[in-house]
C-alpha positions as CSV (number, residue, x, y, z in Angstrom):
1,X,0.6,9.5,5.6
2,X,2.6,10.8,2.6
3,X,5.0,8.3,1.2
4,X,6.1,6.2,-1.7
5,X,5.5,2.5,-2.2
6,X,8.1,0.1,-3.4
7,X,6.2,-1.1,-6.4
8,X,7.2,-4.7,-5.8
9,X,5.6,-7.7,-4.1
10,X,7.1,-7.8,-0.6
11,X,7.0,-9.6,2.6
12,X,7.4,-8.4,6.2
13,X,7.9,-10.0,9.6
14,X,5.3,-8.5,11.9
15,X,3.7,-9.8,15.1
16,X,5.5,-13.1,14.8
17,X,4.3,-13.9,11.3
18,X,5.3,-13.3,7.7
19,X,2.9,-11.0,5.8
20,X,2.8,-10.8,2.0
21,X,1.8,-7.4,0.7
22,X,1.7,-5.0,-2.2
23,X,2.8,-1.4,-1.8
24,X,2.4,0.7,-4.9
25,X,2.2,4.3,-5.8
26,X,3.2,7.6,-4.2
27,X,1.2,9.9,-2.0
28,X,-1.2,9.6,0.9
29,X,-1.9,6.1,2.0
30,X,-4.9,3.9,1.0
31,X,-5.0,0.6,2.8
32,X,-7.3,-2.2,1.5
33,X,-8.2,-5.2,3.6
34,X,-9.6,-8.3,1.8
35,X,-12.5,-10.4,2.8
36,X,-13.0,-14.2,3.5
37,X,-11.9,-16.5,1.9
38,X,-9.9,-14.4,-0.4
39,X,-6.4,-12.7,-0.6
40,X,-5.0,-9.4,-1.5
41,X,-5.4,-10.0,-5.3
42,X,-9.1,-9.2,-4.9
43,X,-8.0,-5.6,-4.8
44,X,-6.0,-5.7,-8.1
45,X,-8.3,-3.2,-10.0
46,X,-8.1,-0.8,-7.1
47,X,-4.4,-1.1,-6.5
48,X,-3.8,-0.3,-10.2
49,X,-6.3,2.6,-10.4
50,X,-5.4,4.5,-7.2
51,X,-1.7,4.0,-7.4
52,X,-2.0,5.7,-10.8
53,X,-3.9,8.6,-9.3
54,X,-1.8,10.0,-6.5
55,X,-2.2,7.4,-3.8
56,X,0.2,5.0,-2.1
57,X,-1.9,1.8,-2.0
58,X,-1.1,-1.0,0.4
59,X,-2.9,-4.4,0.1
60,X,-1.8,-7.2,2.4
61,X,-2.7,-10.9,2.8
62,X,-4.3,-11.4,6.2
63,X,-2.7,-14.1,8.4
64,X,-4.0,-17.5,7.2
65,X,-4.5,-16.2,3.7
66,X,-2.5,-15.8,0.5
67,X,1.2,-15.5,1.2
68,X,0.9,-14.8,4.9
69,X,1.6,-17.3,7.7
70,X,-1.2,-19.7,8.5
71,X,-1.9,-19.8,12.2
72,X,-4.4,-22.6,13.1
73,X,-6.9,-22.2,16.0
74,X,-8.9,-19.0,16.4
75,X,-8.0,-15.6,14.9
76,X,-10.0,-12.8,16.4
77,X,-10.6,-9.7,14.3
78,X,-8.6,-7.7,16.7
79,X,-5.5,-9.8,15.8
80,X,-6.1,-8.9,12.1
81,X,-6.4,-5.3,13.0
82,X,-3.2,-5.3,15.0
83,X,-1.4,-7.1,12.2
84,X,-2.5,-4.3,9.9
85,X,-1.3,-1.6,12.3
86,X,2.1,-3.4,12.7
87,X,2.5,-3.6,8.9
88,X,1.8,0.1,8.6
89,X,4.4,0.7,11.3
90,X,6.9,-1.4,9.3
91,X,6.1,0.7,6.2
92,X,6.4,4.0,8.1
93,X,2.7,4.9,7.5
94,X,1.3,6.8,10.5
95,X,-2.2,7.3,9.1
96,X,-4.3,6.2,6.1
97,X,-7.6,5.9,4.5
98,X,-8.5,2.3,5.2
99,X,-11.1,0.2,3.5
100,X,-12.3,-3.4,3.6
101,X,-14.9,-5.7,2.1
102,X,-17.1,-8.2,4.0
103,X,-14.9,-9.6,6.8
104,X,-12.3,-7.0,5.7
105,X,-14.9,-4.3,6.5
106,X,-15.4,-5.6,10.0
107,X,-11.6,-5.7,10.5
108,X,-11.5,-2.0,9.4
109,X,-14.2,-1.2,12.0
110,X,-12.0,-2.9,14.6
111,X,-9.0,-1.0,13.4
112,X,-10.9,2.3,13.7
113,X,-12.0,1.2,17.2
114,X,-8.4,0.5,18.3
115,X,-6.5,3.2,16.4
116,X,-8.9,6.0,15.6
117,X,-6.1,8.6,15.3
118,X,-4.5,6.6,12.4
119,X,-7.7,6.7,10.3
120,X,-8.3,9.5,7.7
121,X,-11.2,7.9,6.0
122,X,-13.2,4.7,5.9
123,X,-14.4,2.5,3.1
124,X,-16.9,-0.2,4.3
125,X,-18.0,-2.5,1.4
126,X,-20.5,-5.3,1.6
127,X,-20.2,-5.6,5.3
128,X,-22.2,-5.1,8.5
129,X,-21.6,-3.7,12.0
130,X,-23.6,-6.0,14.2
131,X,-22.2,-8.7,16.5
132,X,-22.8,-12.3,15.6
133,X,-26.1,-13.9,16.7
134,X,-26.2,-17.2,18.5
135,X,-27.3,-19.0,15.3
136,X,-24.6,-17.2,13.4
137,X,-22.0,-18.5,15.8
138,X,-23.3,-22.0,15.4
139,X,-23.2,-21.7,11.6
140,X,-19.7,-20.4,11.6
141,X,-18.4,-23.1,13.9
142,X,-20.0,-25.8,11.7
143,X,-18.5,-24.2,8.5
144,X,-15.1,-24.1,10.1
145,X,-15.3,-27.8,10.9
146,X,-16.5,-28.5,7.4
147,X,-13.6,-26.6,5.8
148,X,-11.1,-28.5,8.0
149,X,-12.8,-31.8,7.0
150,X,-13.4,-31.2,3.3
151,X,-10.9,-28.5,2.2
152,X,-11.9,-25.4,0.4
153,X,-13.0,-26.9,-3.0
154,X,-16.6,-27.9,-2.3
155,X,-17.4,-24.7,-0.4
156,X,-15.9,-22.6,-3.2
157,X,-18.0,-24.2,-5.8
158,X,-21.1,-23.9,-3.6
159,X,-20.8,-20.2,-2.9
160,X,-19.4,-18.8,-6.2
161,X,-22.8,-17.8,-7.5
162,X,-23.4,-15.8,-4.3
163,X,-20.0,-14.1,-4.3
164,X,-20.3,-13.1,-8.0
165,X,-23.7,-12.5,-9.5
166,X,-24.7,-15.4,-11.9
167,X,-25.0,-13.0,-14.8
168,X,-21.4,-11.9,-14.2
169,X,-20.2,-15.4,-14.0
170,X,-21.3,-15.8,-17.6
171,X,-20.5,-12.3,-18.8
172,X,-17.2,-11.9,-17.0
173,X,-15.7,-15.4,-16.7
174,X,-12.2,-14.1,-15.9
175,X,-13.7,-12.4,-12.7
176,X,-15.5,-15.6,-11.8
177,X,-12.3,-17.7,-12.3
178,X,-10.3,-15.2,-10.2
179,X,-12.8,-15.4,-7.3
180,X,-13.0,-19.2,-7.5
181,X,-9.2,-19.4,-7.6
182,X,-8.8,-17.3,-4.5
183,X,-11.2,-19.4,-2.6
184,X,-9.7,-22.7,-3.7
185,X,-6.2,-21.5,-2.8
186,X,-7.1,-20.4,0.7
187,X,-5.7,-22.5,3.6
188,X,-8.6,-24.4,5.3
189,X,-6.8,-23.9,8.6
190,X,-6.5,-20.1,8.1
191,X,-10.1,-19.8,6.9
192,X,-11.4,-21.9,9.9
193,X,-9.5,-19.8,12.4
194,X,-10.9,-16.6,10.9
195,X,-14.5,-17.9,10.9
196,X,-14.2,-18.9,14.6
197,X,-12.7,-15.5,15.5
198,X,-15.2,-13.6,13.5
199,X,-18.0,-15.3,15.4
200,X,-16.8,-13.5,18.5
201,X,-16.4,-10.1,16.9
202,X,-17.2,-6.8,18.6
203,X,-20.6,-5.1,18.1
204,X,-19.9,-1.8,16.4
205,X,-23.5,-0.6,16.0
206,X,-23.3,1.7,19.1
207,X,-20.1,3.4,17.9
208,X,-21.0,4.2,14.3
209,X,-22.4,7.7,15.3
210,X,-19.0,8.5,16.7
211,X,-17.1,8.1,13.4
212,X,-15.7,11.5,12.6
213,X,-13.8,10.9,9.4
214,X,-15.2,10.8,5.9
215,X,-16.8,7.4,5.2
216,X,-18.1,5.6,2.2
217,X,-20.6,2.7,2.4
218,X,-20.8,0.4,-0.7
219,X,-23.1,-2.5,-1.4
220,X,-23.6,-4.7,-4.4
221,X,-27.3,-4.5,-5.3
222,X,-27.6,-8.3,-5.5
223,X,-25.5,-9.2,-2.5
224,X,-27.2,-12.1,-0.6
225,X,-24.5,-12.3,2.1
226,X,-24.8,-8.6,3.1
227,X,-28.0,-7.2,1.7
228,X,-28.3,-3.5,0.9
229,X,-30.3,-3.1,4.1
230,X,-27.1,-3.8,6.1
231,X,-25.3,-1.0,4.2
232,X,-28.2,1.4,4.8
233,X,-28.1,0.6,8.5
234,X,-24.5,1.9,8.6
235,X,-25.1,4.8,6.2
236,X,-27.9,6.2,8.4
237,X,-25.8,6.1,11.5
238,X,-22.4,7.4,10.4
239,X,-22.5,11.2,10.2
240,X,-22.0,12.6,6.7
241,X,-21.4,9.1,5.2
242,X,-21.5,8.7,1.4
243,X,-23.5,5.7,0.0
244,X,-23.2,3.8,-3.2
245,X,-25.2,0.8,-4.4
246,X,-23.5,-1.0,-7.3
247,X,-26.0,-2.3,-9.7
248,X,-25.3,-5.6,-11.4
249,X,-23.0,-6.8,-8.6
250,X,-23.3,-9.3,-5.8
251,X,-20.8,-9.6,-3.0
252,X,-17.7,-8.5,-5.0
253,X,-18.6,-5.2,-6.6
254,X,-15.0,-4.1,-6.7
255,X,-14.3,-6.9,-9.1
256,X,-17.7,-7.3,-10.8
257,X,-18.1,-3.6,-11.5
258,X,-14.7,-2.0,-10.9
259,X,-15.5,1.2,-12.9
260,X,-18.5,2.0,-10.7
261,X,-16.8,0.9,-7.5
262,X,-13.7,3.0,-8.3
263,X,-15.8,6.0,-9.1
264,X,-17.5,5.9,-5.7
265,X,-14.1,5.5,-4.0
266,X,-12.6,8.4,-5.9
267,X,-15.4,10.5,-4.5
268,X,-14.5,9.6,-0.9
269,X,-10.7,10.1,-1.5
270,X,-11.4,13.5,-3.1
271,X,-13.0,14.6,0.2
272,X,-10.0,13.4,2.2
273,X,-7.4,14.8,-0.2
274,X,-8.9,17.2,-2.8
275,X,-5.7,17.3,-4.8
276,X,-6.2,13.7,-5.8
277,X,-9.7,14.3,-7.2
278,X,-10.3,12.8,-10.7
279,X,-12.6,14.9,-13.0
């Protein structure tokens, strides 16, 4: 788990695809998994913060997103999890604290299911553990078809005010532009493949009680996609979990309120590795 990042933007060949990733800092590993339809730059405030405080921070673009290979069709969450494990193998990282937001959180739960011995701690932000409903599968299939038909632009404009709280769009325009830009840049084929794969995801509700590593559940207070109740569901089922509701944030609290988000994550990391605690 201890290692040193290369502090440069890098690419790796894993599982038959090219993965773009950042690897910064020195110390125990913190791996951050982005959500849909974003890329690794959504973690920029956390990469900077935790690389400066004794952590080796790895943030990669999922297949179909950012600088990673686009694979049309259907991408199950298990594939994303196995890509993540393969990248860690490439980097010589045996175990890590791993965290994700939204779809990234569901990938993290899948990673923990597949590779529990590699996980030292869990961050689950603005996500939920339940399997998809029949209606949810229909909605995701329809959205995948729409993205392939229209491209990402109309969807990005439509959901921006749910991704970022309207007050933050006005007060923090740079954050809103960042989120909008990530969505617009995403490949429709990659996004559609992820939507179709996510619709068939595993139900993790029955395994939450078996999580035996330190965990942090985070939710934006104004998140419409994954309301606070979804976070509370996980918090009450994961033994000893920590819980943080970020006021004044919607679906992207790590960007909307990075100071509060980072403070909560520092609390988790201090439990995993006390020597990295920030006073």
